[in-house]
N, C-alpha and C positions, 0 to 999 in steps of 0.2 A: 504494500500500500504506500503510495507516494504521498508525502505531506501535502495537504491542500488539494488532494485529488478530487474531493467533492466539487470544488470550484473548477479546476482545470480540466477535468474530463468532459466538461460541458462546452469547452471552447476548442476550436480546431488548432492543429499544429501550425497552420498558416497564420492564424491570428497571433499565436505565441511569438512568432518571429516578425510580426508586423511593426511598422513604425509607431503605431499607437501603443502597442504593448511595450515597446522599448522605452517610450517616454514615461509610461506609468511605472515601469520598473526603475527607471532613473529617479523619478520623484520619490518612490518608495525607498530606494537606497539612500538618498539624501536625508529623508526623514529619519530613517533608522540610525544612520551614522550621527546625525545632529542631535536627536532628542534623547537617546539613551544616556549619553554623558551628562545631559542637562539634568536628568533625574538623580544622578549621583551627587550633583552640587546643590540641587534645590532643597533638600532637607536641612542643609547647613545654614541656609539663610534664616535669620532669626524670626522675622515676621513677614508675612506675605500680604500684599494688598488683595482686594477681591479681584482686581484685574489680573494680577499675577497668578492667583489661584485658577481663574478662568482660563488663562493662557496655558498653564501647566496641565489642566484637565483636558483641554482640546489637544494639546501635544500628545498626551497619553492615549487618547482615543485614536488619533490618526496614526500614531506610531504602532499601536497594537494591530491595527488593520494592515499597515504597511509591512510589518514583520510577517504576518500570515501570508499576504499576497506575494511578497518577494521570495520568501523561503519556499513556498509551494510552487511558484513559477519557476524558480531556478532548479528545484528538484525535478519538475516535470520536463524541463528542457534537458537536464542531464540524462534522465532516464530514456527519453524518447528521441531526442534530436542531436545530441552531442556525439560527433563521430571522430573525436580525437583518439589517439592511441590508448590502448588498454591501461598502460601504466599512468597516463595522465588522468584518465577517468577514475582510476583507483585513488589517486591523490585528491582529486576533487571530491570524491565520495567522502573521504575523511574530513576534508575542510567543511563540506556542507553538513555532515552529521554532527561534528563537534563545534563548529563555528556558529551554528544556528543562524542568527540574523546577520552577524558580521561576516560569516563565511559566505552567506548568500550575496551580500553586497560586494564582497571581493570577487566571487564567481561572476556576478553581473559585469563588474568592471573589467576583469581580465579574460573572461571566456565568452560570455553571452554577447557582449557588445562588439566583440572582434571576430567571433566565429561564424563560419558558414554552416548552417544547419543541414543535416541530411537525415531523413527518417531511417531508422533501423528496423530490422525485423523483430517481432515480438520474441521473447524468450521461449524456450521449449518447456515442456511439462516439468514440474518440480521433481527433483530426485526423491527416491524412496526415503532417504534419511530425513529430508525436510518435511515430507508428508507425515512421517512417524513423529517427528518433533511437534508438528501441528496437532496431531491426535493426542499426544501426551499433554500438551498445553491445554487443549480443550477439556480433556478429562480432569486435569488438575483444577481448572476453573469450575467445572461442574461439581466436583466433590466439595470444593470449598463453599460454593453457593448452597449446596444441600446441607452442609453443616451449619451455615448461617441460618437457613430456613428452619432447621430442626432445633436450634438452640432455645427458642421460646417454648417449644412443645416439651422438650426433655432437658431442662436446664441442668440438672445434676449429672446426667449421663454425659452431656456435651462438655461440662466443666472438667470431667475426668479425661476426656479424649483430647480436647483442645483447651489449654489454659486461656482464659478469656482475653487477656491483654497481650502477653508476651508472644505466645504461639500465633495468635491471630495476626499480629502485626508482622512477625517474621514470615509467615506463610504468604500474607498479602504482598509484602515487599518482594519475596522470591518470585511469586507469580507475575508481578508487574515487571520485574527485571527480565524474566524469561520471555514475556510478551514483547518487550522492547528489543531483545536480542533477535527473536524470531522476525520481527518486522524489519530490523536492519538487514538481516540476511536476505530476506525476501526482496527488499528494495535494491540491495546490491546485485542480486541475481537478475532482477528486472533491468537494471541499468547497464549491466555488463553483457546482457544477451545470453546468459548461460541457461 
């Protein structure tokens, strides 16, 4: 699943490389790079006027939309239209994954705005190991949700099986991390054409 795929699967690849999209991505990059450091400084200002609060609030709204739009758009471009060498795409995968909005702004500046897009073929069927990982992950989430649903019905029995706070939090964190790893692997395979 590509971040922002809900939005970008509804637009064509031709629009993604159009001048209009490039302008919107440029504006989003400027907003992201300009406003995020602003929020690091803003809490240190002793008192804000109502105009300053309004300005910071509007910057926060526009910046959050810009982060989503820019990061999702650059992921979509990387996965579907970037035809650079495999090693270059691998490096950009790491930059986009861990750089989040700053990585997306960097990708826009260095790759999207300079690159020539070329559509690539869709990846093949997921390998058996990835499908098995997906089944285990779905089973883990299912078992976890069943335990949560049965806790009000059998509170004493569930208390012995899962300690209410410690185990619950550790299992939830483990499932969330495993889901994130699965999504990153799936995204990597989609973009690399494996």
